N, C-alpha and C positions, 0 to 999 in steps of 0.2 A: 878440806878446808874448814876453818873453823868459822862459826857465826859470830855475829855481835854479841858482846858479853851482856848479861842481864844485871841491871843494876837494881839495888833494893832501894826502899824508902830512906833508910838510914844513910845510905851512900848519896843520895840526891840531896838530903838535908845538909850533909857534910859538904858536898859540892857547892852549895848554896851559902856556906859559911855560917849555917845555924847549928844548934845543939841537936846531935843526931841520936840521942838516946830514943828509946821507945816512948818513954813517959814524956819527953819534950816534944816529941813529935805530934803525940796525941794532944797535948795541951795546946799547941800552937793550932792545930786543926780545930780545935773546940773553940778557941778564942777567936779565929779569923774565919768563921764560916761565911761563905759568899752568898749573895742573892742568887736567885735562879738565873737572872739575866746577866749578872755580872761575869765577865770573861776572866779566866785565871790569869792571864797576862797583862791585862788591864786594871788589876787590882792594885790598890795604893799599899797593900801589906809588903810589897817588894821594894828593894832598892833598884836603882837603875840598872846595876850590874846583875842582879838576881833575874830582873825581867828580861834582860837582853839575852841571859843564859837560856832561860825557859823558852823565848820566842824562837831563838835561833835553833836550838834542839828540835823544837816541836816542828818547824819549817823543813828542816833537814830530814825529819822522820828518823832521827837518829837512834842509837842504842837507848838513850834516855827517854824515849817517847812513851813507852809502856809505863814506866814509873811516874812520868810526868801525867799521864792520863789517870793514873790511880790516885795521884794527889788532887787532880781537878775533881774526880768524882767524890773523893772524901770531903774536899772544902765545899761542896754542893749538897749538903744533906738533904734539902727540900726539893731538889730536882727529880 
């Protein structure tokens, strides 16, 4: 039986409708660093659709959750 697919950060950004090149991802993360107490899915950096996708996938503990967690860590450099 095959397990859940593993998604990359590039695929997550593409899914969110954002530029998914490595350079664009790094720039996005640098420009949108979140405060320690700011939750990823409550940040104003997302559109409503992006926020909904992130929340739903996180709550389902879906195949995207590891990549979303990685993005959360990378957006909280001071945590």
